[in-house]
C-alpha positions, 0 to 999 in steps of 0.5 A: 485438504490443504490449509487456506492460504494466508496473507503472510504467505503471499505478501511482500516484505520489506515494505517502503514507507512514507510519512503523511507529512512528506511531499508528493515529490519525495514520495514520487522520487522514492517510488522512482528510485525503488521501482515500486508502485506503492508506499505504505503511508504512516501517521505521526505515531508510525502506524499505517493509515493506507497506501499511496500509489503511483497513480494517485501521485500522477493524478495530482495535476499538474504532475510537475516537480514544482507542484508535487513539491508543494503538495503533501502525502496527506493531501492525497491520502485523505481520498484513499480508504484507511484500510489494512489487513491482518497478517493472519487473514486469508488471501481470499479476504485480502482480495475481497478487501482490495476489490471492495475498497477499490485499492491496489494494495493493503498494508499488512499489520500485526494484531497491535497495528505494527506494519509487517508487509504489503499485499498488492494486486501482483501478489494476489495474481501470483498466488492465483497463478501458482494455484492453477 
């Protein structure tokens, strides 16, 4: 019998982050330049409070540079569940949490809350595909 796959086995790292006080325009530029669809949002203490997706940024209408420059990550983050998953959790638990909270990605944390990675829908799909 094989051991259960853990989040640490499927997560992505390093992970890009954005502060709650950053503008949506700055977050969008970071996503655009990096080619990533998700940024982990950090609070004032540097602890993860959720994930900002490209869809959440684009849903903040009108998605113009002027508008996004006046809006903060915290304005959008307030509508997203504050959810993370432990490094030692199972991949099944991550998939369940993502489904239950209707999120595309979760910050992965150590037991002390320190950010160590991100698990995304793409990571889960790769894991399922590798098992098939």
